[in-house]
C-alpha positions in Angstrom: 148.1 -71.1 173.8 145.5 -69.1 175.7 144.2 -70.3 179.0 140.8 -71.1 177.5 142.4 -73.0 174.7 144.5 -75.0 177.1 141.4 -75.9 179.1 139.7 -77.1 175.9 142.7 -79.1 174.8 142.9 -80.8 178.2 139.2 -81.6 178.2 139.4 -83.1 174.7 142.5 -85.2 175.6 140.8 -86.4 178.8 137.6 -87.4 177.0 139.5 -89.3 174.3 141.8 -91.1 176.8 139.0 -92.2 179.2 136.3 -92.8 176.7 133.4 -90.8 178.1 130.3 -92.8 178.6 127.7 -92.5 175.8 124.4 -90.7 176.2 122.4 -93.8 177.2 124.6 -94.4 180.3 124.8 -90.8 181.5 123.7 -89.9 185.0 122.6 -93.0 187.0 121.2 -90.8 189.8 119.7 -87.3 190.0 122.4 -84.7 189.6 122.4 -80.9 189.6 121.0 -80.8 186.1 118.1 -82.9 187.0 117.6 -80.9 190.2 117.3 -77.7 188.0 114.4 -79.1 186.1 111.5 -77.7 188.1 113.0 -74.2 187.9 113.5 -74.5 184.1 110.0 -75.8 183.6 108.6 -72.8 185.5 110.5 -70.5 183.1 109.1 -72.3 180.2 105.5 -72.2 181.4 105.8 -68.5 182.2 107.0 -67.8 178.7 104.1 -69.4 176.9 106.6 -70.9 174.3 107.2 -74.4 173.2 110.7 -75.2 174.4 113.1 -78.2 174.1 116.2 -78.4 176.3 119.1 -80.9 176.2 122.0 -80.5 178.5 124.8 -82.9 179.4 128.1 -82.6 181.2 131.1 -83.7 179.1 132.0 -86.2 181.9 128.7 -88.0 180.9 127.5 -88.1 184.5 124.5 -85.7 184.5 121.9 -84.7 181.9 118.7 -82.8 181.6 116.2 -83.6 178.8 113.0 -81.7 178.1 111.2 -82.6 174.9 114.5 -83.8 173.5 113.1 -85.6 170.5 110.5 -83.0 169.4 111.2 -81.7 165.9 111.7 -78.0 165.4 112.5 -76.0 162.3 116.3 -76.1 162.4 116.9 -72.5 161.2 120.6 -71.9 161.0 121.6 -74.6 163.5 121.7 -76.9 160.4 124.9 -75.1 159.5 126.7 -77.1 162.2 126.5 -80.4 160.3 127.5 -78.5 157.1 130.7 -77.4 158.9 131.4 -80.9 160.1 131.1 -82.3 156.6 133.4 -79.7 155.3 136.1 -80.6 157.8 135.5 -84.3 157.2 136.0 -84.0 153.5 139.2 -81.9 154.1 140.5 -84.6 156.4 139.7 -87.3 153.8 141.7 -85.3 151.1 138.7 -84.7 149.0 139.2 -80.9 149.2 141.4 -78.3 150.9 140.0 -75.6 153.2 141.9 -73.0 151.3 140.5 -74.1 147.9 138.7 -71.2 146.2 135.0 -71.5 145.3 133.2 -69.3 142.8 130.6 -67.1 144.5 127.3 -66.9 142.7 123.7 -66.3 143.9 121.7 -68.9 142.0 120.7 -72.3 143.3 118.4 -75.2 142.2 115.2 -76.0 144.1 115.0 -79.5 145.4 111.4 -79.6 144.2 111.9 -79.3 140.5 115.4 -78.0 139.9 114.2 -74.5 139.0 116.6 -71.7 139.9 116.1 -69.4 142.8 118.2 -66.6 144.4 118.8 -65.4 147.9 117.6 -62.0 148.9 120.5 -60.1 150.6 117.9 -58.2 152.7 116.9 -61.5 154.3 120.4 -62.6 155.1 122.2 -61.7 158.3 125.5 -60.9 156.5 125.9 -58.8 153.3 129.7 -59.4 152.9 129.6 -62.6 150.9 127.3 -61.0 148.3 130.0 -58.5 147.6 132.1 -61.4 146.2 129.5 -62.6 143.7 131.4 -63.0 140.4 134.7 -63.7 142.3 135.8 -66.4 144.7 136.2 -67.0 148.4 138.0 -70.0 150.0 136.0 -72.8 151.6 137.5 -71.7 154.9 136.3 -68.1 154.5 132.8 -69.3 153.6 132.7 -71.6 156.7 133.7 -68.7 158.9 130.9 -66.5 157.5 128.4 -69.3 157.7 129.0 -69.9 161.4 130.1 -66.6 162.9 127.6 -64.3 161.1 125.3 -67.0 159.9 125.6 -66.2 156.2 122.9 -68.0 154.2 124.7 -67.5 150.9 127.9 -69.1 152.3 125.8 -72.0 153.6 124.1 -72.6 150.2 127.5 -72.5 148.4 129.0 -75.0 150.8 126.0 -77.3 150.8 126.1 -77.4 147.0 129.9 -78.1 147.0 129.7 -80.8 149.7 126.5 -82.5 148.6 123.4 -82.6 150.9 123.4 -86.4 150.8 126.9 -86.5 152.1 125.9 -84.2 155.0 122.9 -86.4 155.8 125.0 -89.6 155.8 127.6 -87.9 158.1 124.9 -86.9 160.6 123.6 -90.5 160.6 127.1 -91.9 161.2 127.5 -89.6 164.1 124.3 -90.8 165.7 122.4 -87.5 165.4 119.4 -88.5 163.3 117.3 -85.8 165.0 119.1 -83.3 162.7 117.5 -83.6 159.2 119.2 -81.5 156.5 117.2 -81.6 153.3 118.3 -78.5 151.5 119.9 -75.1 151.4 118.3 -71.8 152.6 115.4 -69.9 151.0 114.2 -72.6 148.7 110.7 -71.1 148.5 109.1 -74.0 146.5 110.5 -76.5 149.0 109.2 -74.5 151.9 105.7 -74.3 150.4 105.9 -78.1 149.9 106.7 -78.6 153.5 110.3 -79.7 152.8 112.2 -78.0 155.6 115.4 -78.7 157.6 114.5 -79.9 161.1 116.3 -80.7 164.3 115.7 -82.0 167.8 117.5 -80.9 170.9 119.0 -84.3 171.3 120.3 -84.3 167.7 122.1 -81.0 168.2 123.5 -82.1 171.6 125.0 -85.2 170.0 126.7 -83.2 167.3 128.2 -80.7 169.7 129.3 -83.5 172.1 131.2 -85.1 169.2 132.9 -81.8 168.4 133.8 -81.2 172.1 135.2 -84.7 172.5 137.3 -84.5 169.3 135.2 -87.2 167.6 133.1 -85.3 165.1 136.0 -85.7 162.6 139.4 -85.8 164.2 140.9 -84.1 167.2 142.6 -81.4 165.2 139.6 -80.7 163.1 137.3 -80.6 166.1 139.5 -78.0 167.8 139.3 -75.8 164.7 135.5 -76.1 164.7 135.4 -75.2 168.3 137.5 -72.1 167.6 135.1 -71.0 164.8 132.0 -71.6 167.0 133.7 -69.4 169.7 133.9 -66.5 167.2 130.0 -66.4 167.0 128.9 -62.8 166.7 125.3 -63.3 168.0 125.6 -63.6 171.7 122.3 -62.5 173.1 121.1 -66.0 174.2 123.4 -68.7 175.8 126.4 -66.3 176.4 124.1 -63.7 178.0 123.2 -66.3 180.7 126.8 -67.1 181.6 129.4 -65.3 183.8 131.3 -62.7 181.8 134.3 -64.2 180.1 133.2 -67.8 180.3 134.2 -69.5 177.0 131.4 -70.8 174.9 131.4 -72.3 171.4 127.9 -72.0 170.0 125.6 -71.5 167.0 122.3 -69.7 166.9 119.3 -70.1 164.6 116.4 -67.7 164.1 113.4 -67.4 161.8 109.9 -66.1 162.5 108.8 -67.2 166.0 111.7 -69.6 166.1 114.9 -69.0 168.1 117.6 -71.6 169.0 121.0 -71.6 170.6 123.3 -74.6 171.0 126.7 -74.6 172.5 129.6 -76.1 174.3 130.1 -74.3 177.6 133.7 -74.5 179.0 132.8 -74.0 182.7 134.7 -75.7 185.5 132.6 -78.7 184.7 132.1 -78.4 180.9 128.8 -79.2 179.3 126.7 -79.0 176.2 123.5 -77.0 176.2 120.8 -76.9 173.6 117.7 -74.7 173.9 115.1 -74.7 171.1 112.2 -72.1 171.3 109.1 -71.9 169.2 106.2 -69.5 169.4 107.5 -66.2 170.7 106.9 -63.1 168.5 109.8 -61.0 169.7 113.4 -62.3 169.4 114.4 -60.4 172.5 111.9 -62.4 174.6 113.2 -65.7 173.3 116.8 -64.6 173.8 115.9 -63.7 177.4 114.3 -67.1 177.9 117.3 -69.0 176.6 119.6 -66.8 178.7 117.5 -67.5 181.8 117.6 -71.3 181.2 121.3 -71.1 180.7 121.7 -69.2 184.0 119.8 -71.9 185.9 121.8 -74.7 184.3 125.2 -73.0 184.9 124.4 -72.0 188.5 123.2 -75.6 189.2 126.5 -77.0 188.0 128.7 -74.3 189.6 127.1 -74.8 193.1 127.0 -78.6 193.0 129.7 -80.5 195.1 
């Protein structure tokens, strides 16, 4: 076991054994996260973007919430609850992660059932498209969905798992701020205003459940953390952390929307979610998220 993995295992065991306090009881007095609020708000004002931030230490004693319940287009952060549902169904014996799934590029719109296809040029990963007509395992599709944010993999898994099952799971986990209505690139649904949305609080709750081994079971949560740690897009939260600090995270980007949400395994571990809307250039939103991350991490590192 690596040193980082040992740290994660110890944190998960500690949380399960002690029963970390729920969100409502976190942080009775002002802590370092609250103290960092003015500096973060200055960064947000200077950017001109609309930003939501939710951060909480895994010991449950300190948190920072800025627009935590404002809804944003979820972009690819909605792939986190898809992953959770996959591991939950595997634990329940309804499927196996190594089951093969036929790969095809045709899906039904939630508006009227009419077929639509995904455009490989609009996807962040071309690899899954090369398997159209063949099969990939559910595990392989999950890896592609999270680490390189494959839209085709996500749609195949959503269709397999059932969107209603995903929504019920999110509700049971207490993360109703995350609303998964459909797969990706359903043009008719988009034009009808039917989009996946999330709040910073909703994403924070889901990641806390994973970090504490309670999203599914302890073993499944460890596997999900390992997948999130293999994320290939690291220009936002990881860029604001010291080199080599372990972080398990998922990004989401569409036009003028850029999010990152992760579990940061610092000396005092925490969950951080930053949702950004309104910046034209992705490099600017990435720099903003990295800047907020740097402030949060330094506040916790320098606190007694």
